[in-house]
C-alpha positions as CSV (number, residue, x, y, z in Angstrom):
1,X,100.6,109.2,80.7
2,X,104.3,109.4,79.9
3,X,107.4,110.8,81.6
4,X,110.1,112.2,79.4
5,X,113.8,112.4,79.9
6,X,115.8,114.8,77.7
7,X,119.2,113.8,76.3
8,X,121.0,115.8,73.6
9,X,117.7,117.4,72.6
10,X,115.8,114.1,72.3
11,X,112.7,113.7,74.4
12,X,113.0,110.1,75.7
13,X,109.8,108.3,76.8
14,X,109.3,106.8,80.2
15,X,106.3,105.0,78.8
16,X,103.7,103.8,81.2
17,X,104.4,100.2,80.2
18,X,106.4,97.5,82.4
19,X,107.8,94.0,82.4
20,X,105.9,91.0,81.1
21,X,105.0,88.4,83.8
22,X,103.3,85.3,82.4
23,X,99.8,84.7,83.7
24,X,99.1,81.5,85.6
25,X,96.8,79.2,83.8
26,X,93.2,79.2,85.1
27,X,91.9,76.1,86.7
28,X,90.3,73.6,84.3
29,X,86.6,74.3,83.7
30,X,83.9,71.9,82.8
31,X,82.5,73.1,79.5
32,X,78.7,73.3,79.0
33,X,77.4,71.1,76.2
34,X,74.3,73.1,75.2
35,X,74.8,75.4,72.2
36,X,72.4,78.0,73.2
37,X,72.2,81.8,72.8
38,X,73.7,83.6,75.8
39,X,73.0,87.1,77.1
40,X,76.3,88.6,78.1
41,X,75.2,91.6,80.1
42,X,76.1,93.6,83.2
43,X,73.3,92.8,85.6
44,X,74.5,93.7,89.1
45,X,72.3,93.3,92.2
46,X,71.8,96.3,94.5
47,X,74.1,96.1,97.5
48,X,76.8,94.0,95.7
49,X,80.3,94.8,96.7
50,X,83.1,94.0,94.2
51,X,86.8,94.4,95.1
52,X,88.8,95.2,91.9
53,X,92.5,95.2,91.2
54,X,94.1,96.6,88.1
55,X,97.8,95.9,87.3
56,X,99.5,97.4,84.3
57,X,103.2,96.4,83.6
58,X,105.4,97.4,80.7
59,X,109.0,97.2,79.6
60,X,110.7,98.9,76.7
61,X,114.1,98.8,75.0
62,X,115.3,101.4,72.4
63,X,116.1,100.1,68.9
64,X,117.0,103.1,66.8
65,X,117.9,106.8,67.1
66,X,117.7,109.4,64.3
67,X,118.2,113.1,63.9
68,X,117.1,115.3,61.0
69,X,118.4,118.8,60.1
70,X,116.7,120.8,57.3
71,X,114.7,117.7,56.5
72,X,117.8,115.6,55.9
73,X,118.9,112.7,58.1
74,X,122.2,113.2,60.0
75,X,124.6,110.3,59.3
76,X,124.6,107.8,62.2
77,X,128.4,108.2,62.5
78,X,127.8,111.6,64.0
79,X,125.2,110.5,66.5
80,X,125.7,108.8,69.9
81,X,124.7,105.1,70.2
82,X,122.0,105.1,72.8
83,X,120.5,102.2,74.7
84,X,117.4,103.1,76.7
85,X,115.5,100.7,78.9
86,X,112.4,101.4,80.9
87,X,110.2,99.3,83.2
88,X,107.1,100.5,84.8
89,X,104.0,99.3,86.6
90,X,100.8,100.7,88.0
91,X,98.5,99.2,90.6
92,X,94.9,100.4,91.3
93,X,92.8,98.6,93.9
94,X,89.3,99.7,94.9
95,X,85.9,98.4,96.0
96,X,82.6,99.4,94.4
97,X,79.3,99.1,96.3
98,X,76.5,99.2,93.8
99,X,73.2,101.0,94.1
100,X,70.0,100.7,92.0
101,X,69.8,100.0,88.3
102,X,67.0,101.2,86.1
103,X,66.4,99.9,82.6
104,X,69.9,98.6,82.4
105,X,71.4,101.9,83.6
106,X,73.4,101.9,86.8
107,X,72.1,104.9,88.8
108,X,74.6,105.1,91.7
109,X,77.6,103.4,93.4
110,X,80.1,104.2,96.0
111,X,83.8,103.6,95.5
112,X,86.4,103.0,98.2
113,X,89.9,103.7,96.8
114,X,92.4,101.3,98.5
115,X,95.6,101.7,96.6
116,X,96.7,103.9,93.7
117,X,100.4,103.5,93.1
118,X,103.1,103.5,90.4
119,X,106.8,102.7,90.2
120,X,109.4,102.5,87.5
121,X,113.1,102.5,86.6
122,X,114.9,104.1,83.6
123,X,118.4,103.5,82.3
124,X,120.3,105.5,79.6
125,X,123.6,104.1,78.3
126,X,125.9,105.8,75.8
127,X,128.9,103.5,75.4
128,X,131.6,103.5,76.5
129,X,130.2,105.5,79.5
130,X,128.5,103.7,82.3
131,X,124.7,103.7,82.2
132,X,122.8,106.4,84.2
133,X,120.0,104.8,86.1
134,X,117.0,106.2,88.0
135,X,113.9,104.9,89.7
136,X,110.8,106.4,91.3
137,X,107.6,105.6,93.2
138,X,104.4,107.4,93.5
139,X,101.2,107.1,95.5
140,X,98.0,109.0,94.9
141,X,96.6,110.9,98.0
142,X,93.2,109.5,96.9
143,X,94.0,106.2,98.6
144,X,91.7,105.8,101.6
145,X,89.0,108.1,100.3
146,X,85.4,107.2,99.4
147,X,83.7,108.8,96.4
148,X,79.9,108.6,95.6
149,X,79.0,108.4,91.9
150,X,75.4,109.5,90.9
151,X,74.0,109.2,87.4
152,X,72.8,112.5,85.9
153,X,70.3,111.5,83.2
154,X,70.2,115.1,81.8
155,X,73.9,115.3,81.4
156,X,74.3,111.7,80.5
157,X,77.2,111.2,82.9
158,X,78.0,110.5,86.5
159,X,78.6,113.2,89.1
160,X,81.2,112.7,91.8
161,X,81.2,113.7,95.4
162,X,83.6,113.0,98.2
163,X,81.7,111.1,101.0
164,X,82.0,113.0,104.2
165,X,82.7,116.3,102.5
166,X,85.9,118.3,102.6
167,X,88.3,119.2,99.8
168,X,89.2,116.2,97.6
169,X,92.9,115.4,97.3
170,X,92.6,114.9,93.6
171,X,90.2,116.6,91.1
172,X,87.1,114.4,91.1
173,X,86.1,115.2,87.5
174,X,89.1,113.3,86.2
175,X,88.2,110.0,87.9
176,X,87.1,107.2,85.7
177,X,83.5,106.2,86.6
178,X,82.6,102.8,85.2
179,X,85.3,100.2,85.6
180,X,83.2,97.1,84.9
181,X,84.8,95.9,81.6
182,X,81.4,96.1,79.9
183,X,83.0,97.6,76.7
184,X,84.0,94.1,75.7
185,X,80.4,92.7,75.7
186,X,78.3,92.2,72.5
187,X,75.2,94.3,71.9
188,X,73.0,91.3,71.5
189,X,72.7,87.7,72.6
190,X,75.3,85.4,71.0
191,X,76.0,81.7,70.7
192,X,79.3,79.9,71.6
193,X,81.7,80.4,68.7
194,X,80.3,83.9,67.8
195,X,82.7,86.8,67.5
196,X,82.2,90.6,67.4
197,X,84.3,93.8,67.1
198,X,84.9,96.4,69.8
199,X,86.5,99.8,69.6
200,X,90.2,99.7,70.7
201,X,89.7,103.1,72.3
202,X,88.5,101.1,75.4
203,X,92.2,100.4,76.1
204,X,92.6,104.0,77.3
205,X,90.8,103.1,80.5
206,X,93.0,100.0,81.0
207,X,96.3,101.6,80.4
208,X,95.5,104.4,82.9
209,X,93.1,102.6,85.3
210,X,91.1,105.0,87.5
211,X,91.8,108.1,85.3
212,X,94.8,110.4,84.5
213,X,96.2,110.3,88.1
214,X,99.9,110.7,86.9
215,X,100.8,107.3,88.4
216,X,103.3,106.9,85.6
217,X,105.8,109.5,86.9
218,X,107.6,110.4,90.1
219,X,106.3,112.9,92.7
220,X,108.8,115.5,91.7
221,X,108.3,115.4,88.0
222,X,107.5,118.7,86.4
223,X,107.0,117.4,82.9
224,X,103.9,118.1,81.0
225,X,101.7,115.0,80.5
226,X,100.9,113.7,77.0
227,X,97.4,114.2,75.7
228,X,96.0,111.3,73.7
229,X,94.8,112.4,70.3
230,X,93.5,109.1,69.1
231,X,93.3,105.3,69.7
232,X,92.4,103.6,66.4
233,X,91.7,100.0,65.6
234,X,89.4,97.2,66.6
235,X,89.7,94.2,68.9
236,X,87.9,90.9,68.0
237,X,86.1,89.2,70.9
238,X,84.9,85.6,70.7
239,X,82.8,83.6,73.0
240,X,84.8,80.4,73.3
241,X,82.8,78.4,75.8
242,X,80.3,78.4,78.6
243,X,81.8,76.5,81.5
244,X,80.8,75.6,85.0
245,X,82.9,76.3,88.0
246,X,81.6,75.4,91.5
247,X,78.1,75.5,90.0
248,X,78.5,79.0,88.5
249,X,78.2,79.6,84.8
250,X,81.3,81.2,83.4
251,X,81.5,82.8,79.9
252,X,85.1,82.4,78.6
253,X,85.9,85.0,75.9
254,X,89.1,85.5,73.9
255,X,90.4,88.9,72.7
256,X,92.8,89.8,69.9
257,X,93.6,92.7,67.6
258,X,95.9,95.6,66.8
259,X,95.5,99.3,67.5
260,X,97.5,102.5,67.3
261,X,97.6,105.2,70.0
262,X,98.9,108.8,69.2
263,X,99.6,111.4,71.8
264,X,101.1,114.9,71.8
265,X,102.6,117.5,74.2
266,X,104.9,120.5,74.2
267,X,108.5,119.5,73.5
268,X,111.9,120.8,74.9
269,X,114.9,121.9,72.9
270,X,116.9,123.5,75.7
271,X,119.7,120.9,75.5
272,X,119.9,120.9,71.7
273,X,123.1,122.9,70.6
274,X,122.0,123.2,67.0
275,X,118.3,124.2,67.5
276,X,116.2,126.4,69.7
277,X,112.7,127.6,70.1
278,X,109.4,125.8,70.6
279,X,108.9,122.1,69.7
280,X,106.3,119.4,69.8
281,X,106.6,115.8,71.0
282,X,104.5,113.2,69.2
283,X,104.3,109.7,70.5
284,X,102.9,106.7,68.7
285,X,102.3,103.2,70.0
286,X,101.3,100.2,67.9
287,X,100.0,97.3,70.0
288,X,99.4,93.7,69.1
289,X,97.0,92.5,71.8
290,X,95.7,89.1,72.8
291,X,94.1,87.8,76.0
292,X,90.9,86.5,77.7
293,X,87.9,87.7,79.7
294,X,85.9,85.6,82.2
295,X,82.4,86.7,82.9
296,X,80.1,85.4,85.7
297,X,76.8,84.8,83.8
298,X,74.8,84.2,87.0
299,X,75.9,87.3,88.9
300,X,76.2,89.5,85.8
301,X,79.7,90.9,86.2
302,X,83.3,90.3,85.1
303,X,85.6,87.9,87.0
304,X,89.0,88.5,85.3
305,X,90.7,90.0,82.3
306,X,94.2,89.2,81.1
307,X,95.8,91.1,78.1
308,X,99.3,91.0,76.9
309,X,101.4,91.5,73.8
310,X,104.3,93.3,72.1
311,X,104.2,96.9,70.9
312,X,106.5,99.3,69.1
313,X,106.9,102.9,70.1
314,X,108.1,106.0,68.2
315,X,108.7,109.4,69.8
316,X,109.3,112.3,67.5
317,X,110.5,115.7,68.8
318,X,110.1,118.3,66.1
319,X,110.9,122.0,66.1
320,X,107.6,123.9,65.4
321,X,107.4,125.6,62.0
322,X,107.4,129.4,61.4
323,X,110.3,130.3,63.8
324,X,113.0,130.9,61.2
325,X,116.2,129.0,61.0
326,X,116.8,125.4,60.1
327,X,114.2,122.7,60.7
328,X,115.2,120.1,63.4
329,X,113.7,116.8,64.4
330,X,114.8,113.7,66.3
331,X,113.2,110.2,66.6
332,X,113.7,107.3,68.8
333,X,112.2,103.9,68.2
334,X,111.6,101.3,71.0
335,X,110.3,97.8,71.3
336,X,108.2,96.9,74.3
337,X,105.9,94.4,76.0
338,X,102.6,95.1,77.7
339,X,100.7,93.2,80.4
340,X,97.3,94.1,81.9
341,X,95.8,92.0,84.7
342,X,92.4,92.7,86.2
343,X,90.7,90.7,89.0
344,X,87.2,91.1,90.5
345,X,86.2,89.5,93.7
346,X,82.7,89.5,95.3
347,X,83.2,90.5,99.0
348,X,80.2,88.3,100.0
349,X,81.3,85.0,98.6
350,X,85.0,85.5,97.9
351,X,84.6,83.9,94.4
352,X,87.2,85.2,91.9
């Protein structure tokens, strides 16, 4: 989910993360007074249609650049002073029409893909030279298609089929199936004020909504994608209140926590004058996340999710061992901000 630019042998991340835009404050809600146990569950009625929008924005700015030869750091006086900036956004819009549910398991749904797009800009400045700037846009050919998802109990997963037949414009097996935000819910009924932990690995589906559709790079990019090795950490979710909005019970949950994501791919040393051979890029992100989730208790589905927070990023390009010659590695550190905004709207009543 990254694009990489190469400068003096350093793989530079075009991280799929874009500018922070503050969220508008939600309308005041009338809080419920009863302190009762609540069942926060996904309980969707057959035939329900939910329009869903996912927006991911990030921005990054480099803070440090290091090179190592033979395991020893190269003095900074011999290195260029780099300033790298990156802004990126992804938008995924779709509509899910739900089928039957049996014993809590959704058995089928049909998804109409409306928009799957990404855009970004990247700037490299090496003073006193003028900055080099580039920008890109990308749209998935899946937009406008309809895909049927069917639960396969034996395989324990959803199958995917293009409605109307024909050859799909994207491999269907990479498509994210459930996009209902149920990973944030507790495993049992809870009271207002209760909190629980969820695995931060759920962020993978929010940072790349819809699946690995390469919306974080331009159409002409030939760079290999990063493969996530791990997302470690926990997020704390708390039921802050049960409120009423236009006669509908709304559970308001807060979310906070830290996590680390590590990804890897084949590196590139072709522009490094002092090293050659095969290399590996290892990228690490450390996120500090906070936000809120609103859940419609009466309809049994999410209404909105807002997450934001700072992160730091380290990209290390290292010459693979066992090739002879001196060891080589370079590192670039960046500071960034992340924003995730999700909105669900019922087609029937228009409530958001």
